[in-house]
Every structure is written in C-alpha cells, then in structure tokens.
NULOTI-658225 format. One record per residue (C-alpha): residue in one letter; x, y negated, z negated; residue number from 1. Coordinates in Angstrom, 3 decimals, always signed. Layout:
N
- residu,x,y,z,num
- A,X,Y,Z,NUM
...
// end
This chain:
486
- residu,x,y,z,num
- X,+14.475,-14.259,+0.750,1
- X,+17.776,-14.324,+2.685,2
- X,+17.933,-16.055,+5.883,3
- X,+21.766,-16.860,+7.403,4
- X,+23.962,-17.489,+4.569,5
- X,+22.062,-19.067,+1.866,6
- X,+19.466,-17.721,-0.409,7
- X,+15.977,-19.873,-1.382,8
- X,+15.166,-19.680,-5.039,9
- X,+11.499,-18.677,-5.308,10
- X,+10.486,-21.654,-7.036,11
- X,+12.872,-23.667,-4.741,12
- X,+10.499,-22.827,-2.127,13
- X,+7.408,-24.278,-3.487,14
- X,+8.545,-27.580,-3.542,15
- X,+9.676,-27.776,+0.536,16
- X,+7.716,-29.208,+2.658,17
- X,+4.712,-27.508,+4.824,18
- X,+6.936,-27.641,+8.083,19
- X,+9.523,-25.292,+6.189,20
- X,+7.444,-23.449,+4.815,21
- X,+6.111,-22.193,+8.277,22
- X,+9.833,-21.910,+9.377,23
- X,+10.266,-19.745,+6.590,24
- X,+7.042,-17.493,+6.935,25
- X,+8.068,-16.411,+10.733,26
- X,+11.642,-16.146,+9.140,27
- X,+10.422,-13.407,+7.156,28
- X,+8.351,-11.851,+9.731,29
- X,+11.231,-11.169,+12.017,30
- X,+14.042,-10.207,+8.859,31
- X,+14.980,-7.239,+8.800,32
- X,+17.203,-4.198,+8.496,33
- X,+17.914,-4.187,+4.867,34
- X,+18.147,-1.796,+2.347,35
- X,+16.125,-0.930,-0.441,36
- X,+19.114,-0.713,-2.871,37
- X,+20.912,-3.364,-4.491,38
- X,+24.039,-2.985,-2.106,39
- X,+22.875,-3.088,+1.394,40
- X,+23.961,-3.224,+5.063,41
- X,+22.586,-5.356,+7.365,42
- X,+21.765,-3.877,+11.328,43
- X,+21.588,-5.179,+14.669,44
- X,+18.012,-5.170,+15.802,45
- X,+17.290,-1.868,+17.267,46
- X,+15.087,-3.339,+19.875,47
- X,+18.434,-4.596,+21.450,48
- X,+20.422,-1.535,+21.004,49
- X,+20.647,+1.913,+22.527,50
- X,+19.384,+4.611,+19.779,51
- X,+22.685,+6.622,+20.653,52
- X,+24.580,+3.462,+19.894,53
- X,+22.809,+2.726,+16.811,54
- X,+23.215,+6.150,+15.146,55
- X,+26.343,+8.068,+15.690,56
- X,+27.857,+9.450,+11.904,57
- X,+26.022,+9.967,+8.605,58
- X,+26.964,+6.171,+7.780,59
- X,+24.839,+5.009,+10.341,60
- X,+21.931,+7.032,+9.792,61
- X,+22.097,+5.802,+6.132,62
- X,+22.058,+1.887,+7.117,63
- X,+19.278,+2.961,+9.566,64
- X,+17.411,+4.220,+6.989,65
- X,+17.836,+1.623,+4.525,66
- X,+16.552,-0.637,+7.429,67
- X,+13.415,+1.351,+7.716,68
- X,+13.158,+1.035,+3.753,69
- X,+13.448,-2.724,+4.551,70
- X,+10.759,-3.206,+6.789,71
- X,+8.501,-2.063,+4.065,72
- X,+8.933,-5.112,+2.618,73
- X,+7.253,-6.991,+5.185,74
- X,+4.749,-9.408,+3.791,75
- X,+2.245,-7.987,+6.267,76
- X,+3.153,-4.578,+5.145,77
- X,+3.464,-3.798,+1.280,78
- X,+4.960,-7.387,+0.408,79
- X,+1.198,-8.736,+0.525,80
- X,-1.132,-7.634,+3.208,81
- X,-1.594,-4.041,+2.452,82
- X,-2.106,-4.127,-1.036,83
- X,-4.400,-7.291,-1.014,84
- X,-6.866,-5.959,+2.310,85
- X,-8.043,-2.909,-0.295,86
- X,-8.793,-5.353,-3.222,87
- X,-10.431,-8.283,-1.238,88
- X,-12.465,-6.773,+1.223,89
- X,-13.889,-4.755,-1.647,90
- X,-15.304,-6.444,-5.270,91
- X,-12.311,-7.080,-7.265,92
- X,-10.791,-10.098,-5.780,93
- X,-12.118,-12.917,-4.515,94
- X,-10.527,-16.211,-3.328,95
- X,-10.715,-18.987,-5.287,96
- X,-12.725,-22.514,-4.106,97
- X,-9.522,-24.129,-4.430,98
- X,-6.965,-22.311,-1.859,99
- X,-4.249,-22.471,+0.542,100
- X,-6.462,-21.572,+3.447,101
- X,-5.134,-17.645,+3.453,102
- X,-7.336,-14.609,+3.905,103
- X,-10.825,-16.629,+3.848,104
- X,-11.096,-14.339,+6.925,105
- X,-10.724,-11.333,+5.051,106
- X,-12.633,-12.560,+2.468,107
- X,-15.568,-13.725,+4.571,108
- X,-15.226,-10.398,+6.406,109
- X,-15.379,-12.407,+9.377,110
- X,-11.199,-11.655,+11.220,111
- X,-11.403,-11.550,+15.310,112
- X,-9.112,-9.700,+17.496,113
- X,-6.901,-12.551,+17.361,114
- X,-6.707,-12.455,+13.287,115
- X,-2.844,-12.929,+12.301,116
- X,-2.714,-10.833,+9.694,117
- X,-4.063,-7.707,+11.264,118
- X,-2.071,-8.578,+14.540,119
- X,+1.073,-8.452,+11.842,120
- X,+0.121,-5.070,+10.146,121
- X,+0.058,-3.024,+13.411,122
- X,+3.438,-4.799,+15.099,123
- X,+5.248,-4.325,+11.225,124
- X,+3.927,-0.810,+11.239,125
- X,+5.087,+0.299,+14.505,126
- X,+8.605,-1.362,+14.083,127
- X,+8.488,+0.724,+11.109,128
- X,+7.823,+3.837,+13.043,129
- X,+10.346,+2.839,+15.977,130
- X,+13.157,+3.052,+13.302,131
- X,+12.281,+6.088,+11.850,132
- X,+11.717,+7.827,+15.016,133
- X,+15.830,+6.408,+15.469,134
- X,+16.681,+8.309,+12.731,135
- X,+14.560,+11.644,+13.289,136
- X,+15.064,+12.211,+16.720,137
- X,+19.289,+11.163,+16.040,138
- X,+21.437,+13.837,+17.803,139
- X,+23.940,+14.459,+14.299,140
- X,+24.022,+17.723,+13.288,141
- X,+22.289,+19.330,+10.316,142
- X,+23.805,+18.462,+7.030,143
- X,+23.087,+17.570,+3.623,144
- X,+22.834,+13.805,+4.201,145
- X,+21.487,+14.181,+7.238,146
- X,+18.270,+16.436,+6.543,147
- X,+17.772,+14.309,+3.561,148
- X,+17.752,+11.179,+5.788,149
- X,+15.684,+12.368,+8.218,150
- X,+13.039,+13.947,+5.868,151
- X,+13.122,+10.302,+4.298,152
- X,+12.098,+9.071,+7.489,153
- X,+9.530,+11.632,+8.296,154
- X,+8.159,+10.424,+5.147,155
- X,+8.061,+6.755,+5.810,156
- X,+6.496,+7.300,+9.162,157
- X,+3.590,+9.596,+7.806,158
- X,+3.422,+6.431,+5.427,159
- X,+2.918,+4.182,+8.140,160
- X,+0.514,+6.417,+9.999,161
- X,-1.502,+6.490,+7.093,162
- X,-1.855,+2.923,+6.857,163
- X,-2.459,+2.056,+10.558,164
- X,-5.448,+4.987,+10.786,165
- X,-7.047,+3.768,+7.596,166
- X,-7.144,+0.237,+8.904,167
- X,-7.656,+0.314,+12.602,168
- X,-9.662,+3.635,+12.790,169
- X,-12.775,+5.235,+11.291,170
- X,-12.791,+7.265,+8.163,171
- X,-11.791,+10.692,+9.185,172
- X,-14.805,+12.033,+7.319,173
- X,-17.035,+9.317,+9.667,174
- X,-15.741,+11.006,+12.918,175
- X,-12.648,+12.809,+13.112,176
- X,-12.761,+13.170,+16.848,177
- X,-13.200,+9.361,+17.408,178
- X,-10.245,+6.847,+18.248,179
- X,-7.481,+6.600,+15.967,180
- X,-3.989,+4.609,+16.690,181
- X,-1.334,+6.095,+19.239,182
- X,+1.367,+8.607,+18.260,183
- X,+4.888,+7.293,+18.676,184
- X,+7.585,+10.046,+18.063,185
- X,+10.490,+8.772,+20.265,186
- X,+12.492,+5.651,+19.906,187
- X,+11.012,+3.724,+23.223,188
- X,+10.097,+0.284,+22.451,189
- X,+8.538,+0.350,+25.923,190
- X,+6.036,+2.689,+25.373,191
- X,+2.621,+2.223,+26.249,192
- X,+0.852,+4.947,+24.916,193
- X,-3.317,+5.351,+24.535,194
- X,-5.030,+6.238,+21.270,195
- X,-5.314,+9.105,+19.853,196
- X,-8.069,+11.128,+17.954,197
- X,-8.558,+10.217,+14.190,198
- X,-7.541,+14.670,+13.703,199
- X,-4.666,+13.915,+15.362,200
- X,-3.176,+11.284,+13.487,201
- X,-4.136,+12.693,+10.501,202
- X,-2.669,+16.128,+11.419,203
- X,+0.480,+14.369,+12.393,204
- X,+0.755,+12.710,+8.957,205
- X,+0.537,+16.261,+7.258,206
- X,+3.195,+17.851,+9.719,207
- X,+5.824,+14.960,+9.163,208
- X,+5.063,+15.721,+5.252,209
- X,+5.000,+18.971,+5.592,210
- X,+8.718,+19.140,+7.040,211
- X,+9.789,+16.295,+4.910,212
- X,+9.146,+18.074,+1.669,213
- X,+11.828,+21.123,+1.692,214
- X,+14.585,+18.981,+2.432,215
- X,+13.668,+15.945,+0.252,216
- X,+15.748,+15.671,-3.047,217
- X,+13.973,+16.042,-6.231,218
- X,+15.549,+13.121,-8.186,219
- X,+16.277,+9.764,-7.046,220
- X,+15.773,+6.174,-7.460,221
- X,+11.884,+5.550,-7.195,222
- X,+12.512,+3.555,-4.115,223
- X,+13.287,+6.074,-2.391,224
- X,+11.043,+9.001,-1.240,225
- X,+11.645,+12.264,-3.036,226
- X,+9.795,+15.463,-2.597,227
- X,+7.160,+15.188,-5.142,228
- X,+6.292,+11.258,-3.961,229
- X,+6.090,+13.031,-0.401,230
- X,+3.275,+15.599,-2.285,231
- X,+1.639,+12.902,-3.785,232
- X,+1.134,+10.823,-0.527,233
- X,+0.321,+14.889,+0.983,234
- X,-2.649,+14.799,-1.970,235
- X,-4.139,+11.583,-1.140,236
- X,-4.400,+12.459,+2.296,237
- X,-5.777,+15.603,+1.497,238
- X,-8.205,+13.552,-0.742,239
- X,-9.091,+11.071,+2.605,240
- X,-10.106,+14.378,+4.245,241
- X,-12.259,+16.093,+1.864,242
- X,-9.908,+19.421,+1.342,243
- X,-10.034,+19.508,-2.294,244
- X,-8.327,+22.635,-3.255,245
- X,-5.712,+21.377,-1.210,246
- X,-5.633,+18.163,-3.075,247
- X,-5.954,+19.477,-5.887,248
- X,-2.898,+22.543,-5.964,249
- X,-0.766,+19.756,-4.460,250
- X,-1.502,+17.049,-7.545,251
- X,-1.434,+20.068,-10.197,252
- X,+2.298,+20.742,-8.655,253
- X,+3.481,+17.303,-9.294,254
- X,+1.740,+17.064,-12.709,255
- X,+2.908,+20.352,-13.577,256
- X,+6.473,+20.502,-12.143,257
- X,+7.661,+17.160,-11.212,258
- X,+9.000,+15.740,-14.758,259
- X,+7.313,+13.048,-14.581,260
- X,+4.999,+11.400,-17.261,261
- X,+2.541,+8.922,-17.284,262
- X,+3.400,+5.195,-19.236,263
- X,+1.799,+5.446,-22.673,264
- X,-0.734,+3.202,-23.721,265
- X,+1.733,+1.096,-25.651,266
- X,+4.069,+0.749,-22.850,267
- X,+1.523,-0.313,-19.821,268
- X,+2.418,-4.234,-20.343,269
- X,+6.048,-3.785,-20.614,270
- X,+5.705,-1.667,-17.513,271
- X,+4.233,-3.996,-15.404,272
- X,+6.776,-6.224,-16.552,273
- X,+9.405,-4.112,-15.470,274
- X,+11.177,-5.381,-11.673,275
- X,+13.367,-2.917,-11.122,276
- X,+13.302,+0.764,-9.542,277
- X,+13.213,+3.548,-12.207,278
- X,+15.092,+6.566,-12.633,279
- X,+13.520,+7.830,-15.719,280
- X,+10.505,+9.637,-14.070,281
- X,+8.026,+7.495,-16.223,282
- X,+4.727,+6.968,-13.721,283
- X,+6.001,+5.896,-10.310,284
- X,+6.965,+8.466,-7.845,285
- X,+7.761,+5.607,-5.048,286
- X,+8.121,+2.012,-4.891,287
- X,+8.884,-0.594,-2.513,288
- X,+11.340,-2.400,-3.971,289
- X,+12.457,-6.047,-4.205,290
- X,+15.430,-8.115,-5.423,291
- X,+16.780,-11.772,-5.224,292
- X,+18.208,-11.516,-1.887,293
- X,+15.238,-8.847,-0.342,294
- X,+11.557,-10.158,-0.740,295
- X,+9.049,-12.140,+0.807,296
- X,+9.522,-15.324,-1.034,297
- X,+6.380,-17.574,-1.169,298
- X,+4.428,-14.815,+1.089,299
- X,+4.866,-12.079,-1.420,300
- X,+1.889,-10.498,-3.143,301
- X,+2.947,-11.846,-6.896,302
- X,+3.190,-15.142,-5.767,303
- X,-0.398,-14.854,-3.878,304
- X,-1.776,-14.126,-7.678,305
- X,+0.721,-16.339,-9.902,306
- X,-1.001,-19.451,-10.712,307
- X,+2.263,-21.328,-10.535,308
- X,+2.211,-20.427,-6.754,309
- X,-0.605,-20.741,-4.521,310
- X,-2.966,-18.743,-7.021,311
- X,-5.871,-18.109,-4.527,312
- X,-6.541,-14.504,-5.249,313
- X,-8.733,-14.304,-8.731,314
- X,-9.965,-11.149,-10.152,315
- X,-13.876,-10.782,-9.974,316
- X,-15.885,-11.582,-13.294,317
- X,-17.908,-8.389,-12.466,318
- X,-14.650,-6.284,-12.558,319
- X,-13.108,-7.909,-15.932,320
- X,-15.939,-7.233,-18.246,321
- X,-16.005,-3.791,-17.344,322
- X,-12.902,-3.145,-19.597,323
- X,-13.448,-2.699,-23.140,324
- X,-11.698,-4.689,-25.741,325
- X,-8.958,-2.085,-26.444,326
- X,-8.212,-0.946,-23.070,327
- X,-4.768,-1.956,-22.326,328
- X,-5.063,-2.534,-18.797,329
- X,-7.547,-5.562,-20.114,330
- X,-4.319,-6.966,-21.050,331
- X,-2.913,-7.289,-17.427,332
- X,-5.472,-10.338,-17.277,333
- X,-5.114,-13.654,-17.733,334
- X,-8.445,-15.678,-18.995,335
- X,-7.612,-18.950,-17.858,336
- X,-5.405,-21.305,-15.437,337
- X,-4.012,-24.481,-15.472,338
- X,-5.292,-25.078,-12.113,339
- X,-9.080,-23.636,-11.777,340
- X,-10.003,-23.427,-15.341,341
- X,-11.785,-20.596,-16.881,342
- X,-11.053,-17.885,-14.355,343
- X,-9.821,-14.226,-14.650,344
- X,-6.768,-13.853,-13.774,345
- X,-4.137,-11.296,-12.250,346
- X,-1.418,-10.308,-14.363,347
- X,-0.708,-7.530,-13.170,348
- X,+2.571,-8.881,-10.921,349
- X,+3.897,-11.102,-13.824,350
- X,+7.471,-11.673,-12.025,351
- X,+6.655,-14.377,-9.286,352
- X,+8.945,-17.100,-10.762,353
- X,+11.682,-14.586,-11.723,354
- X,+14.580,-14.687,-9.189,355
- X,+13.942,-10.977,-9.080,356
- X,+10.704,-10.227,-8.005,357
- X,+8.210,-7.819,-8.565,358
- X,+8.083,-4.255,-6.989,359
- X,+5.360,-2.832,-5.216,360
- X,+3.901,+0.717,-6.819,361
- X,+2.941,+2.618,-4.049,362
- X,+2.655,+6.376,-5.593,363
- X,+1.937,+6.737,-9.138,364
- X,+1.488,+9.445,-11.323,365
- X,-1.973,+8.073,-12.556,366
- X,-3.135,+8.269,-9.404,367
- X,-2.178,+11.743,-9.185,368
- X,-4.145,+12.567,-12.500,369
- X,-7.393,+10.844,-10.992,370
- X,-6.688,+12.997,-7.167,371
- X,-6.615,+15.794,-9.722,372
- X,-9.816,+15.172,-11.251,373
- X,-11.836,+13.931,-8.086,374
- X,-10.676,+17.063,-6.556,375
- X,-11.403,+19.832,-9.292,376
- X,-15.177,+17.903,-9.353,377
- X,-15.298,+18.421,-5.890,378
- X,-14.656,+22.260,-6.254,379
- X,-17.447,+22.984,-8.950,380
- X,-14.707,+22.787,-11.816,381
- X,-16.267,+19.770,-13.711,382
- X,-14.362,+20.996,-17.093,383
- X,-10.983,+20.325,-15.667,384
- X,-11.905,+17.264,-13.944,385
- X,-12.603,+16.087,-17.423,386
- X,-9.219,+17.539,-18.795,387
- X,-7.260,+15.382,-16.391,388
- X,-9.458,+12.452,-16.610,389
- X,-9.522,+12.028,-20.148,390
- X,-6.009,+12.647,-20.192,391
- X,-4.865,+9.560,-18.364,392
- X,-8.012,+7.511,-20.273,393
- X,-6.347,+8.366,-23.324,394
- X,-3.385,+6.699,-22.393,395
- X,-5.182,+3.457,-21.598,396
- X,-8.076,+3.428,-24.082,397
- X,-7.479,+5.015,-27.541,398
- X,-10.219,+3.547,-28.768,399
- X,-12.233,+6.153,-26.719,400
- X,-13.382,+9.409,-27.661,401
- X,-13.320,+10.640,-24.285,402
- X,-15.847,+11.062,-21.111,403
- X,-18.169,+14.042,-21.553,404
- X,-20.729,+13.294,-18.126,405
- X,-21.527,+16.040,-15.646,406
- X,-22.983,+15.632,-12.050,407
- X,-23.348,+12.323,-10.193,408
- X,-22.191,+10.519,-13.333,409
- X,-19.140,+12.385,-13.523,410
- X,-18.100,+11.334,-10.208,411
- X,-19.136,+8.103,-10.901,412
- X,-16.917,+7.828,-14.087,413
- X,-13.885,+9.179,-11.885,414
- X,-14.402,+6.842,-9.091,415
- X,-14.819,+4.006,-12.001,416
- X,-11.409,+4.957,-13.616,417
- X,-9.503,+4.568,-10.200,418
- X,-11.063,+1.328,-9.721,419
- X,-9.631,+0.378,-13.280,420
- X,-6.575,+2.418,-13.069,421
- X,-5.593,+1.189,-9.271,422
- X,-6.683,-2.526,-9.212,423
- X,-5.033,-4.878,-7.506,424
- X,-2.628,-2.081,-5.589,425
- X,-5.054,-1.943,-2.755,426
- X,-7.022,+1.188,-3.307,427
- X,-10.770,+0.003,-4.555,428
- X,-11.846,-0.422,-0.646,429
- X,-10.207,+3.100,+0.727,430
- X,-12.135,+4.859,-2.370,431
- X,-15.668,+3.413,-0.740,432
- X,-14.560,+3.971,+2.817,433
- X,-13.263,+7.637,+2.715,434
- X,-17.087,+8.078,+0.866,435
- X,-18.938,+5.938,+3.822,436
- X,-20.243,+4.152,+0.746,437
- X,-21.362,+0.058,+0.763,438
- X,-19.196,-2.809,-0.522,439
- X,-21.399,-4.362,-3.340,440
- X,-20.036,-7.464,-4.601,441
- X,-21.351,-9.004,-8.002,442
- X,-21.718,-12.528,-7.535,443
- X,-20.909,-12.975,-11.703,444
- X,-19.858,-16.436,-12.333,445
- X,-20.543,-18.062,-8.609,446
- X,-17.254,-15.817,-7.740,447
- X,-18.526,-15.522,-3.920,448
- X,-19.827,-18.472,-2.023,449
- X,-22.970,-18.441,+0.173,450
- X,-20.654,-17.702,+3.270,451
- X,-19.603,-14.640,+2.054,452
- X,-21.300,-11.277,+1.970,453
- X,-22.182,-9.420,-0.789,454
- X,-23.036,-6.604,+0.667,455
- X,-20.867,-4.837,+3.604,456
- X,-22.464,-2.268,+5.194,457
- X,-20.987,+1.475,+5.867,458
- X,-21.591,+0.896,+9.390,459
- X,-20.516,-3.238,+9.703,460
- X,-17.946,-2.937,+12.555,461
- X,-15.684,-5.121,+10.236,462
- X,-15.298,-2.054,+8.142,463
- X,-12.187,-1.700,+10.083,464
- X,-9.720,-4.072,+11.841,465
- X,-10.012,-4.662,+15.256,466
- X,-7.054,-3.681,+17.859,467
- X,-4.583,-6.848,+18.153,468
- X,-5.700,-8.719,+21.099,469
- X,-1.802,-8.735,+21.688,470
- X,-1.418,-5.565,+21.933,471
- X,-4.389,-4.807,+24.080,472
- X,-2.968,-7.489,+26.939,473
- X,+0.584,-5.609,+26.743,474
- X,-0.503,-2.336,+27.169,475
- X,-3.306,-1.215,+29.920,476
- X,-3.667,+2.236,+28.099,477
- X,-5.163,+0.603,+25.555,478
- X,-7.606,-1.986,+27.078,479
- X,-10.485,-0.102,+27.141,480
- X,-10.008,+1.230,+23.615,481
- X,-11.118,-1.596,+21.594,482
- X,-12.919,-0.990,+18.559,483
- X,-16.488,-1.201,+18.930,484
- X,-17.976,-4.791,+17.577,485
- X,-15.069,-6.931,+18.720,486
// end
C-alpha cells in the first residue's frame, strides 16, 4: 500500500494501532491512478482536471488506462468485497465467532441503505467507469495503440457495469424490464442520471465487449484485457441471460482457438501460490494484479482469509466435505487454525504475508469449460456437456472416472463443479441468482449462529443491495428509484 513517500509492509501494518489502521483504510479508498504493471505512472485525480487536458497523446491515454486498471484493486472492488460477497452471502463461507466485526451484515443478510460496503462498491465502480469513459471518448486520432487502449477501456467499463447490475438489480431472467443501474457513457462527474432498465444495461455490456474484441490484442500479460479475456466475459454475460447458443459458441471459440490450457492436476497448488501475472497462457485469461506497492494492504481478500491476518472468513464445513480425498482442490484448504482451532481455512490465497500479495483471477479457462458444459446441457446436447465437464474434472480429481449423469442430475453436477472449481472467487451466489434459486446454508459444525438465516428465499429483497443513501441524497433523479424493501 503506497501512502505519500513511504511503503507499509503488510506485517508491519498488522502491528499498527487501531487508529492508524482506520486512517490507512481511508487512504486506500482514495488512492488511485496506479498501473497494473510493475512500472507505473501516477496521474492527477481526473475529477480535478478536464478530460481534454488529461489525455492529449498516446502516452497520456496509456497512463489513464493504467489508472482505470488500478481502481479495480480497490478493497471494495476486486481487492476484497466483490469476491467475498459472492461466497459469503451464499453457502461457501461463514464469518468466525472470533472476528474483527467486518462483513457481519452481509453474513447475516441484514444490510441497509447506509451500508458502507454497498456504498463503496457503487462509488468505486462508477469512478472506474468515468475513467474508462475519459479514454473511450478521447478525441485522439485512431492508431494501433489508441484503438487498443480504447478497447481495453471498453472491456473495463463492461466489467464494471456487469458487477453493478448484478449487485443492485434483479437477475435478468426475473425481470429484464426492471430497474438496472444508470448508464453513463460520457466523462461528466456531475451527471445525475436515472436508472436504466436491466435489459439496457446488459445490452450496453454486450455492445462494449463486441466493439472491444476486434481491437484487443490476442496476447498480453494476464493483468490486461485481451480479445479472449473479453470473449470470456461475454460468454459469462450470455450465461446470465440464458442465451445458451451464444454462450456455447463463444466459450468454444476460446477453448479451441485461444491457445490457453487448463492448469493440470499436478500444478493446481503451485498455480494458486503464484503471485505474478502470467504470459504463458495457462488458465488465467484476466486477473487484477497486485504487487508490493499496489495492493489493498490489510483490506485485501487474502488478509481476510489468512489466520495470521484477520482470518474472519472460513470455509463452510458442509462445503469442505464435498471434496474427495483425491481431489487436488482439497489441498487448497487447511484443516486447523492456531487461533480458531478445528476449522476449515481457505488457503487459495497463500501470499498474504508476502510483500507481493495474491492476484485476483477474474476470468479463468476452467470457468469457460464449465460455461460450455452448462450451455451445451441447456441446448439439449448432454453428450457434449459431459465432454467439457469431464475434461475439467479429470484435471482436478484424477482418481474420479468422470460423470455419466443426465437430465436434472447432470445439471446439478455442473453447478456442483462450478461451486467447487470457482470457490472463493465470488461466483457461487451468482450461480444461484441467475436461476432464481434460494440460498440454503447447511449448519454443519455450528457454522451459522442463530442470528444468521439458513435459507435466503429467491424473493428476499436483500438478494440485491440497496442503492446507497448517499447516492439518493445527491441525485434527485434516482431518489424515487430505490430497490423495493429498503
């Protein structure tokens, strides 16, 4: 974490007093304009300068793009809150009785319009969108670099709108004409837009990705959007819309033509230990990169799982027992904690104590295989679905002969493998939400105390977050558009 001219090491942070930690957390929220690479250029806050001054040449645009990537590291975006929410509000993760009082409202499904995390997701996502807009709407003439930079900015904007519409609006299948989130396509920090419909937001995401893909590079570090990373996000979008044919053909294109390979069984543990972006096309299509200077510090996801950090978030016992003894993914758990005793500890992010912490993998090839399997199943091709499912499973549990199920059982197997493969990456809740299914938590080993609901019905109004009260107060055009129930 960089503050002024000094660097706080992660272990040093832990020893600071409570007041200093609060100040550090506030500073993290306002630090931005940093690069996704090891060499970076800091920018002026774009809210303080006009867009035409900010970008006047290719170098300015590249620096602005680095700033847009940098905001993705925020602790209330991919630094921690987004991936944690998707597992915590579902049934993969619970908050230990010994905790630092963080995210208890998410765990208890009891948040209000003044929830700080919900407000920060909104604020930081729109900050990222404004920075992307600044790049996309730049008047620089077309060139190879300019077109590439604009395309990456479109992909970043699409990613942010996807996260916003997921968190603050009903699932697409429930009510595509319902209220989504405001679409802002210009650089205007003072704009006060109304909420667009869910269908309009999904259409904007698809439009951004479709326009970006032709201008994106095929090869780059995993810390940057490429054409196949954008296609992977597009395939995810089609899955959420239940556009099965498009989801299948898009995921097949990635599998057949991208040159990316699944991480093999013998490499799974080391894969998760790696804390630098990749260029070898193994597994990772896009990840948010962190390093010794550019990270969320003690507000990072890995620190929240690490028992030498906060260690508040633990794997649900009912989830852990789903893994066979020969499944290599079982090695991504620890079975005890020096502080909390006989619990299941998430060890998918083992670099919390390192000066260079864990990256967060946003798009992986394994997900693409699972998308292909689900889309093939929903298209009526169960044989093809089994092929994609078993190709992945063979690299996770070599002793398992593979699935041979059909019908509802095959559908359940696909969702189970999604749950196991993408655990602690923020996907579990959304797999339930896009089918409008309830969350059913199993209270094995007393993971869930009495004030925590075991069932979260599909029609529970807290299945989506409230529009932040600060936004309602600032924007009169959205004041009457709060989500029902809040």
